[in-house]
C-alpha positions in Angstrom: -23.4 -15.8 13.5 -22.2 -12.6 11.9 -20.4 -11.7 15.0 -18.6 -15.2 15.0 -17.5 -14.5 11.4 -16.4 -11.1 12.0 -14.2 -12.3 15.1 -12.7 -15.3 13.0 -11.7 -12.9 10.3 -10.4 -10.4 12.8 -8.3 -13.0 14.6 -7.0 -14.3 11.2 -6.0 -10.7 10.3 -4.1 -10.2 13.5 -2.5 -13.8 13.3 -1.3 -13.1 9.6 -0.2 -9.7 10.1 2.0 -10.8 13.0 3.3 -13.6 10.7 4.0 -11.0 8.0 6.1 -8.8 10.2 7.9 -11.7 12.2 8.8 -14.1 9.4 12.4 -13.7 7.9 11.6 -14.6 4.4 10.3 -11.7 2.4 8.3 -13.8 0.1 6.4 -15.3 3.1 6.0 -11.9 4.2 4.2 -10.8 1.3 2.1 -14.1 0.9 1.0 -13.5 4.5 0.1 -9.9 3.6 -2.1 -11.3 0.9 -4.0 -13.4 3.5 -4.3 -10.2 5.6 -5.9 -8.3 2.8 -8.2 -11.1 2.0 -9.3 -11.3 5.8 -9.9 -7.5 5.6 -12.0 -7.7 2.4 -14.2 -10.3 4.4 -14.5 -7.9 7.2 -15.5 -5.2 5.0 -18.1 -7.5 3.1 -19.4 -8.6 6.7 -19.8 -4.8 7.6 -21.9 -4.2 4.4 -19.0 -2.2 2.5 -19.1 -4.3 -0.7 -17.3 -1.7 -2.8 -14.5 -1.3 -0.2 -14.1 -5.3 -0.2 -13.9 -5.4 -3.9 -11.4 -2.6 -4.0 -9.4 -4.2 -1.3 -9.1 -7.4 -3.3 -8.6 -5.8 -6.7 -6.2 -3.1 -5.8 -4.2 -4.1 -2.7 -4.2 -8.0 -3.3 -4.1 -7.9 -7.1 -1.9 -4.8 -7.7 0.1 -3.5 -4.8 1.3 -7.0 -3.7 2.2 -8.2 -7.2 4.5 -4.8 -7.3 6.0 -6.1 -3.8 6.6 -9.5 -5.1 8.2 -8.0 -8.3 10.6 -5.6 -6.2 11.6 -8.5 -4.0 12.4 -10.9 -6.9 13.9 -7.9 -9.0 16.3 -7.3 -5.7 16.9 -11.0 -5.4 16.6 -10.7 -1.4 16.8 -14.2 0.0 16.6 -13.7 3.9 16.2 -10.7 6.2 18.8 -10.5 9.0 17.8 -11.1 12.4 16.4 -8.5 14.6 19.0 -6.0 16.0 21.8 -7.8 14.2 24.7 -5.3 13.8 22.8 -2.3 15.5 21.1 -3.2 18.9 20.6 0.2 20.0 18.8 1.3 16.8 16.6 -1.9 16.7 15.7 -1.4 20.4 14.7 2.2 19.9 12.8 1.2 16.9 11.0 -1.3 18.8 10.1 0.9 21.6 8.8 3.6 19.2 6.8 1.0 17.4 5.3 -0.1 20.9 4.6 3.6 21.8 3.0 4.4 18.5 0.7 1.3 18.8 -0.2 2.2 22.3 -1.0 5.7 21.2 -3.3 4.3 18.5 -5.0 2.0 21.0 -5.5 4.9 23.4 -6.9 7.3 20.8 -9.3 4.7 19.4 -10.5 4.0 22.9 -11.1 7.7 23.7 -12.8 8.6 20.1 -14.7 5.7 19.4 -18.5 6.1 19.7 -20.3 4.2 22.7 -21.6 0.8 21.8 -25.0 1.2 20.1 -24.7 4.7 19.3 -25.6 6.0 15.9 -22.8 7.9 14.0 -24.3 10.6 11.7 -23.3 10.2 8.1 -22.5 6.4 8.2 -25.6 5.3 6.3 -23.8 5.7 3.0 -20.3 4.8 4.1 -18.5 2.6 1.8 -20.5 3.3 -1.3 -18.6 4.1 -4.6 -20.2 7.5 -5.1 -19.4 8.9 -1.6 -15.8 7.4 -1.9 -15.3 8.8 -5.3 -16.6 12.5 -4.0 -14.4 12.4 -1.1 -11.2 11.3 -3.1 -11.7 14.3 -5.5 -12.8 17.0 -3.2 -11.7 16.4 0.5 -8.9 14.1 0.1 -7.4 15.2 -3.3 -3.9 16.0 -2.0 -3.4 13.1 0.0 -4.6 11.0 -2.9 -2.1 12.5 -5.2 0.6 12.5 -2.6 0.2 8.7 -2.4 0.7 8.3 -6.2 3.9 10.4 -6.1 5.1 8.2 -3.1 4.4 5.0 -5.2 6.4 6.3 -8.2 9.1 7.2 -6.0 9.2 4.0 -4.5 9.2 2.3 -7.8 12.0 4.6 -9.1 14.0 3.7 -5.9 13.7 0.0 -6.4 14.9 0.2 -10.0 18.0 2.4 -8.9 18.7 -0.2 -6.3 18.3 -3.1 -8.5 20.5 -1.8 -11.3 23.6 -3.6 -11.5 26.9 -1.8 -11.9 28.6 -2.6 -15.0 
């Protein structure tokens, strides 16, 4: 039964992620991303990572997507142009680069993933709050701080783009 629930949420994640990328309305893109984050939280809960599921809902669905909606409404973006309109060469190269990056990720996961049924050392406490907190302030302190700088820069850039010339 757990496998079926996992598969249902995995399929929902892929479907809504595709819809979030393909649709031309930015508001629909963000709302599809909300459903992706809810499905990911359900997958985390199924895998026994309750803390990550709660953080997924609170931080991403609650805070980051509200920021995305705020920026979209602030910039007053109605529709996104069709794929490749204006610059077909750049659009084609971007699509090829995205497909290549996706293929590289799938290949790397296939090579690096443990064998089915193998016990991976150190995963007994994976997803717990103390372990994640310890990793954030020791091993991953620099990436954690860089992400906060990138988010502040994105917010400042959105405000600069949204400011009207008077």
